[in-house]
N, C-alpha and C positions, 0 to 999 in steps of 0.2 A: 405326305406326297407332293410337297412344294415348299418353298420359304414362306407362303404366306400362312396366316393362322387359319385353324379349323373355321373359324366364323367368318373370316375374310373369303375362303374359298366358297362358302355356302352362300354367301351374300354376292359373291360377284356371278353366280349363276342364278340368282334369283330363287334361292331354296331357303327353308325355313331349319332352325336348328333342333336337334333331336339330342338330348342327353341320356336316353336310354340306349346302353350298348346292344349291339348284334354278335351274335355268335360268328366268330371268324372275321368278322369286319368293323371297323372303326364306324363311328356315328357319321363322319364326314363320307366315308364310302358309301354307308346305307343311304345317306339322302341323295349323293348324286345318282345313285341306281335308280331311287325313286323318281327324281327328276327326270331321267333319261326315260322312265316308262311314260312319262306323261307326254313325253314328245311322239314315243310309239304310239301310243293309244290315239293321239291327233292323226299320225299317219294312217292309220286301221280305218278310222272314222272318215278322213277327207281323201285318202288315197294320194297323198301329195307331202311333201315337205313342208314345213311352216315356213313362212315368207315374212320379209320385211315389208313395211310401206304404210304410208299414212294411208287411212279407211279401212285396214285390215281388223280383224277383232284383236284384242288386246293382249289376250292371251296367244294368239298364234304368233304375234311379234315377239313377246316375251320368249316361247318356245325356240323361236329361229335365231334370238341373241345366245341362249342358252346352247343352242347345238353350235353355234359358230365358236363360243367358247371351249366347249369340249373338244372339238376338232382342232382346236388351236394348242392343246395341251396335251402332249404325249401319255401321261399318266393317267390322263381323264380318258384318253381314247381306249387305253389299254384296260382299264377297268369297266367301261361299260361295252367293250366289243363283243363278249359274249351273249350279251343281250341283243346284240343288233340285228334282227330279223330282216331288217328292211335295208340293209346297206347304207346306213347313214353316216357310218364313220369311216373316214379314211385312212387309210394306211400309213400316209405321211402327214404330216402338219401344213395345210393350205394358207395360202397367203391372204390373209384376212384382211381386207382391204376397209380402210375409214370410211363410212358414208356419212357424209354431213348432215344427210336428211336423216339418219336413223337416229331414234331417240334412244336413251338409256333407259335401263328399267324404273328408275325413279320418276322420269318424265312420262313414261307409259302411263305407270300406276297412277300418277296425278290425275290423268284423264277420266278416273272413276269416282263416283259420286261419294261414295262410301271409303274412301281410301285416309287411312291413319297414320300409316309409316310405310316403310320400303318393303317391309315383310308382308309377302303374298297371303300369308297364312291368316292375317288381320281383316282382309277384305270382309265386308258384310256380304252375306248370302252366297259366299264361297265354302264350302266345308273343307277344312285342311285335311290333307291327306293324311294326316297321322291318326285324324279322328274317324275317316273311313276305313283304313284298313289297320288293324290292332298291330301293336310292335311284336307281339309273339308269331305272327302270321310273317310279316316282312322279313322278320329276322332270319327265318330259315328257308328263304326263296332262293333257288339256284336255277340256272339253264335248264330246261327239260330237254334232255338230249335226243328224246324219240317223239318230240312234238308232232313231227309228220305224222304219226299215228293217230293223235288225238284232234289235229286241225280239222278232219271230216265232221267228227263229232260235233265241233262247235258251231261248224256251219249248217249242220243239218238243225240244230237245236234253234238257231235263228231262224231258218226257213221256217221250221214247225211255228215258232211265235208268230211270225208272220201271217202264217196261212190259218191262225185259229186253232191248230191242233194242240198247242199246250198254252200254258198260262203261267204268268209271274205272280205269283201269290205272296200276300204277307208272310215273313217267317214269325210263328208262334213259339213261345217261351219253351212248350213241351215238344216242340218238333224235332222227329227222328232224323237220324242220317245215315242213309245207307250207300253202300256200292253203287255205283252206276248212276246217281243223282247228280243235278245239276244245281247250281244255286247261284245268286247274284249276289257279290260281296265288293263295297267299294266301288261300284261300277264296273267289276269284271265278271264275267261269267266264270263260274268255279265248277270243276267236275272232279268228283270223288272215284278216284280210280281203284284203291284197293282201302279195305279196311283190316288193321291188324288185329291180332287176338288181343282181348284186354290184359296189358301189362302192368297197370297200376290203378289205384282207386282215387277217386275225388276226396275232398274234405268231408262231403256229406255220404263217404263210402260208397258211391257209385262208381261201377267199372268204367275205365277210360282205355282208348284205344289209340295208336298211332296211326294218321292217316297217309296216304299218299295223295295229295291234291295236286291238279292240274289247272293252271290260269291261262285263259285266252290270249296272254300276251305271250306265252312261250315259256313260262316259267312254271317251277313246280315247288311244293312244300311238304313237311311231314309234319304237320300241325296236328294236335291232339284234337281228337273228335269234341271233347267237351269244350275246347278252346275255341272251336268253330261254331259250334252252337252260339257260345256267348256273343262272337263277334257278329253273327248274323242277327242275333236278337236285338244287339245294341244298336245295330246300324240302321238308321229310320228307312234307309232304302233297301235293307235286306231282303231278299225275296229266294223262295223257293221255285223253281221250274218244274211243273207238273209234267208227269208223263202222260202221254197221249191216253185220251178216256178209254178205259175197257170196253170191249165189245165191239161188233163190227162198225165200220163207216157207213156202210150201205148192204142192202141185201139182195139176193137173188129174186126173192117174191117178196110181194106187197101183202102186209098184215092189214087187218080192219082199222087199226089206229094210225096207218102209215099215210102221209100225205105225199103225191107225186111232187118230186123237184126236178126231173129233166132226165138226160141221157148224154152220157159220156159217148162221143162219136170219134171215129179214126176214118180218115180218108187217104185216098192214094189217088195221086193226081195223073190226068192224062196228057200234060204237058209234053211236047215235043221238044223243049228246051234241053240242050246237049247235056247238062249236068243232070238234070232230071231225068230223062230219058235213060242214062247210062246207069242210073241207081234206082228205077222206079219202084222195085220190090221192097225197098227199105226206106223209102222217104214217105212220111205218113204227116199230116196233120191231125193234131190232136186237140179237142174242144169239147166244151160242155154246151147243151142247149137246153132250154126249157120245151120245146117243141119237138117235132119229128127230124131226125137227121137229114132225110131227103129233102126237107123243105130248106134246109141250109144251103144245098149246093145248086138251088133253082138260081139260073143266071151267073153262074161261075165264069163262064167265057169272058165276062166283062169286068170280073171283080180282081182287084189284086190280092185280096186276102185267099183267092183260090190259085194263085199265078195265071190267071186269065185263061184257064183250061177248065175244062170239065173235069169230074172226078167220081171215083167209085166211093161207096160207104163200105169197108171191109171189117168193121166191127162196132157194135155198139154195146153198151152196159148201161141198163136203166137205174135210176137215183131215186131214194125216198128219203124224206126227212134230211136233207143237205144242203148245205150253202154252196150253190154253184159256182160263185166267183173264186170262193175258196179254195174248192177242189183243183178248178182248172188252173190256178195259181200253183197248186201243189205239184200238180201232174207235170206242169213246165219248169218248174224248180228241179224235179228229178231228171229231167233230161236236157236241161240247160248246157250241158257241155257237148250235146250233141244238134243243137239247133243248127239247122241249115243255114249255110252262109253264100247265099246267090243271090245277084242282081238280075231282075227281070224290067225290061223298058216296058212303061204302059203305051198306050194307042197315041201320047202326045210326046213320046221320046223320053220321057223323064223316067229315072230309074228308081224301083221299088224294091224295098229288101224285106222279104216275108217274115213275122215272127212266130208264127204258129206252127213251122212244118219242122220236123225232126228226122236226121238220118239216122233210124233206128228200127230195127225190124219188130214185126208185130207180135213176135214171142216175147219180147221184152215189154212191150204195152201189157200184153196179158198178165204178166208175172207182176208189172206194179200194179195193174188193179188188183189183184189178190193180194198183194202186200197192202196195199190200203184199206181193202176189206177188213184183214186180220189186226191191222194197225202195227205190223212191222216194218211199213216202208221207211221208219225213222233208222233202220239198221242198215239200210241199204243206199248206194249210190249207182249212178249207171258209169259204166266205164266204157268208153267209146272203143278204145282199143281191143276189148274182150266182146264187145257188143251184147253185153249182159248185165244185169245188176249184180254188184257185189259189195260186201258187208262194210261199213264203214270202218271200222276197227282192222280190216286186214287180217284178222285172227280166225 
């Protein structure tokens, strides 16, 4: 790729060497891509590019230096460009100015207490990427051309985990792997899109199938089912993400063993604010209360939560044996794309931006409640353009 040796290229980017060849790529190219994926995950988590500067996390500064070096080399840019879902790679070589305040990798690493060499893989308490993601998995990774189809699935899984509808459980040795399941491997969420017909057998004469696996960083692989099982079992942080528990989340009627949890309420504002008055029939506040819904709107005219106006209760849904805060969080996440974007002045002239009001028809709220009841809500998102729930896969 350049006049530098393989070891020099990897050292320049703060990456470890890997002697295991990859199908279709040299070891150096594979490590360069793996190093770039570290940067992409940083952007996923922090929603910004890594930066230089004292006082910042050491890994952020390493990633910033690595990104600069990749952008400064045309061959490096061409190699990682297909993976660049955040637009980090420029089309032309930038003018990388020498910053006298910027520290090189060796100086940065020296700040760590458990530093023994300039190889980041030797840092104590930092698991090397080669251990986190098995070689036969990385080897077959390619950019996922239709990742847009799967992105909503990953978003919904994270929402379900946050809302407590799913759990991440330790992967057991005899755990099965099936189509449509989610796992965590090497710190990434993994989705099993397809399971092929058994085409080979393992050494102990068990059937093995080729999978199509999608990763939350926009790549995919055709790893074997048994290889994925072994990788999940060997990874101390390997997890199975559970499906939502079977059965209804709440029911229409109370049984003798049920305890009251509260009520989902839907309000319609009587505010004369122009933006609200113009869309009154489709603007609703969605909330969950332990008491009666009507009690919530007492004094609404002086409360920013209710847009400084009285309101009508247009729908209620009784709950039994349910965590109210988690349910409210789930409902708000479902309709997050339709959150009302309006500013209302309070009596002191300060601007208030309501958070629990949504530009969504009552019919869509009714459907969302039904989807929550039968636990199929994880397969749907709200599309403001169509003003209805649509399947996450688009199929």
